[in-house]
C-alpha positions as CSV (number, residue, x, y, z in Angstrom):
1,X,90.0,144.8,134.2
2,X,91.2,145.2,137.4
3,X,90.6,149.4,137.8
4,X,91.3,151.3,141.3
5,X,89.4,154.5,141.5
6,X,90.7,157.5,144.1
7,X,88.4,160.0,144.4
8,X,84.9,159.0,145.6
9,X,82.5,162.2,145.1
10,X,80.0,162.8,142.0
11,X,82.7,161.9,139.0
12,X,84.8,159.3,141.2
13,X,81.8,157.5,142.1
14,X,79.7,157.7,138.9
15,X,82.7,156.0,137.0
16,X,83.1,153.5,139.8
17,X,79.6,152.3,139.5
18,X,79.6,152.3,136.0
19,X,82.9,150.5,135.6
20,X,81.7,147.8,138.1
21,X,78.5,147.8,136.0
22,X,80.0,147.1,132.9
23,X,82.3,143.9,134.6
24,X,84.9,145.4,136.1
25,X,86.4,144.8,139.3
26,X,86.4,148.3,141.0
27,X,88.5,148.9,143.9
28,X,87.9,152.7,145.5
29,X,91.3,153.5,146.9
30,X,90.3,155.4,150.5
31,X,92.2,156.4,153.3
32,X,89.0,156.5,155.2
33,X,87.0,153.4,154.2
34,X,84.3,154.4,156.9
35,X,83.5,157.5,155.0
36,X,80.0,158.1,154.0
37,X,80.5,158.5,150.5
38,X,82.6,155.1,150.5
39,X,79.7,153.4,152.9
40,X,76.8,154.6,150.1
41,X,79.0,153.5,147.1
42,X,79.8,149.8,148.6
43,X,75.9,149.5,149.3
44,X,74.9,150.8,146.1
45,X,77.3,148.7,144.1
46,X,77.3,145.1,144.8
47,X,80.9,143.7,144.7
48,X,82.8,147.0,144.8
49,X,86.3,146.7,146.9
50,X,87.8,149.1,149.6
51,X,91.6,149.5,150.3
52,X,94.1,151.9,151.1
53,X,95.0,153.6,147.7
54,X,98.5,151.8,147.9
55,X,97.0,148.6,148.0
56,X,94.5,149.5,145.1
57,X,96.6,150.6,142.9
58,X,99.1,147.8,143.7
59,X,96.5,145.2,142.6
60,X,95.2,147.1,139.6
61,X,96.0,147.4,135.9
62,X,94.9,150.8,135.9
63,X,94.1,153.9,138.0
64,X,91.2,156.3,137.5
65,X,92.1,159.7,139.3
66,X,89.1,161.6,140.3
67,X,90.0,164.2,142.6
68,X,90.4,167.9,142.5
69,X,93.2,169.0,140.7
70,X,94.8,170.6,143.7
71,X,95.3,167.3,145.6
72,X,96.4,165.4,142.8
73,X,100.2,165.5,142.9
74,X,100.0,164.6,146.4
75,X,97.9,161.8,145.7
76,X,99.8,160.4,143.1
77,X,103.3,161.0,144.5
78,X,103.3,158.1,147.2
79,X,102.0,155.9,144.1
80,X,104.9,156.3,142.0
81,X,106.3,152.8,142.4
82,X,102.8,151.4,142.4
83,X,102.0,152.9,139.2
84,X,105.2,151.7,137.2
85,X,103.8,150.6,134.0
86,X,100.5,150.8,134.8
87,X,97.6,153.1,133.4
88,X,97.1,156.5,134.4
89,X,93.6,157.7,134.0
90,X,93.2,161.5,134.4
91,X,90.1,162.6,134.8
92,X,91.3,166.0,136.5
93,X,90.8,169.5,135.3
94,X,92.9,172.7,136.7
95,X,90.4,175.2,137.1
96,X,91.3,178.8,138.2
97,X,89.6,182.0,139.1
98,X,87.3,183.3,137.0
99,X,87.0,179.8,135.1
100,X,90.2,180.1,133.8
101,X,93.2,177.5,132.9
102,X,94.5,176.6,136.6
103,X,98.1,176.6,134.9
104,X,97.7,179.7,132.9
105,X,97.7,177.3,129.7
106,X,101.5,176.9,130.7
107,X,101.3,173.0,130.2
108,X,98.3,170.6,130.7
109,X,97.2,169.4,134.2
110,X,97.9,165.9,132.7
111,X,101.8,166.8,131.8
112,X,101.8,168.2,135.3
113,X,101.0,164.6,136.9
114,X,102.7,162.5,134.3
115,X,105.7,164.2,135.7
116,X,105.2,163.2,139.0
117,X,104.6,159.4,138.2
118,X,106.9,159.3,134.9
119,X,106.6,155.6,135.0
120,X,103.1,155.3,134.2
121,X,100.9,155.8,131.0
122,X,99.3,158.4,131.3
123,X,95.9,159.1,128.9
124,X,93.4,161.8,129.7
125,X,89.9,161.0,129.6
126,X,86.5,161.3,131.5
127,X,87.2,164.8,131.6
128,X,84.8,166.8,129.2
129,X,81.8,166.6,131.2
130,X,80.3,167.3,134.2
131,X,79.0,164.1,136.6
132,X,75.6,164.4,135.4
133,X,76.8,162.5,131.8
134,X,79.1,160.1,133.7
135,X,76.6,159.1,136.0
136,X,73.9,158.7,133.1
137,X,75.6,158.7,129.6
138,X,72.7,160.3,127.3
139,X,71.6,157.8,124.7
140,X,72.4,158.3,121.2
141,X,70.6,160.5,118.9
142,X,69.8,159.2,115.8
143,X,72.2,156.7,116.0
144,X,74.9,158.9,117.1
145,X,76.6,158.3,120.3
146,X,77.7,161.1,122.5
147,X,81.9,161.6,122.0
148,X,84.2,160.9,124.9
149,X,87.4,163.2,123.7
150,X,90.6,161.2,124.9
151,X,94.5,161.0,124.2
152,X,97.8,159.8,125.7
153,X,101.3,158.7,124.0
154,X,100.8,155.0,124.6
155,X,98.9,153.4,122.2
156,X,98.3,150.4,124.1
157,X,97.1,152.2,127.3
158,X,95.0,154.2,124.6
159,X,93.3,151.2,123.3
160,X,92.2,149.6,126.5
161,X,90.8,153.0,127.7
162,X,88.9,153.3,124.5
163,X,87.4,150.1,125.4
164,X,86.5,151.5,128.9
165,X,84.6,154.5,127.1
166,X,82.8,152.4,124.9
167,X,81.9,150.2,128.1
168,X,80.3,153.5,129.5
169,X,78.0,154.0,126.5
170,X,80.3,156.9,124.7
171,X,81.6,157.1,121.4
172,X,85.6,157.0,122.1
173,X,87.2,159.6,120.1
174,X,91.1,159.3,120.5
175,X,92.4,162.8,119.8
176,X,96.2,162.1,119.6
177,X,99.2,162.2,121.9
178,X,99.1,163.7,125.3
179,X,100.2,167.3,124.2
180,X,96.2,167.4,123.4
181,X,95.3,167.3,127.0
182,X,96.0,170.9,127.1
183,X,93.2,171.2,124.3
184,X,90.8,168.9,126.2
185,X,91.0,171.3,129.4
186,X,89.9,173.9,127.4
187,X,87.2,172.0,126.1
188,X,85.9,171.5,129.6
189,X,86.2,175.0,130.7
190,X,83.8,175.7,127.8
191,X,81.6,173.2,129.2
192,X,81.6,174.2,132.5
193,X,81.1,178.2,131.2
194,X,78.2,177.0,129.1
195,X,76.7,174.6,131.9
196,X,77.5,175.7,135.2
197,X,77.9,179.2,134.3
198,X,75.4,179.7,130.8
199,X,72.5,177.9,132.9
200,X,72.4,175.4,129.9
201,X,71.5,171.8,130.5
202,X,74.1,169.7,132.1
203,X,73.0,167.0,129.8
204,X,75.1,168.8,126.8
205,X,77.5,166.5,125.3
206,X,79.6,166.7,122.4
207,X,79.5,164.3,119.1
208,X,81.8,163.7,116.6
209,X,80.2,163.4,112.7
210,X,81.5,162.5,109.3
211,X,85.1,161.2,109.4
């Protein structure tokens, strides 16, 4: 798959590396191709491409959005035409003061971003863990792979994203329509409270057992 990644920090970088290693064509959308993080990624990932954000999205089938939530709407707005009909994979989370939901749980961050690019096919994914598990997914335990929860309203988009999740070593768990994104954001907050604030291992993952 042709994939654009916007956001070349820890999360975006981990996903770019993993997706490229899985055989996908990955292009980093960067305003400054000479940024140290971009150059480091290109050095570490053979074949990784870099282009301006609009050019990266125009050539892609899917966009992985991995910027801070506060910047996400501003990043997406100029890309609306380029994203029409394409998959938007939202990896962001709105986090407010005291590790609360940044939008007061009135709506999900994904719903807010989908409203900026309504012609895109939005899927919430790769959002319930920190970068550590994205960079190096934990091995299965007793045959059970760590679960990656995802949601969206477009069945075709979700099928494609489910394949990417599998490619990265997780067990895809489709939790339903985009309305579920708010609950995934609360799950992320729980993970952050347990790991970043509670000092549990950042290798903590969720698993789905049984049916």
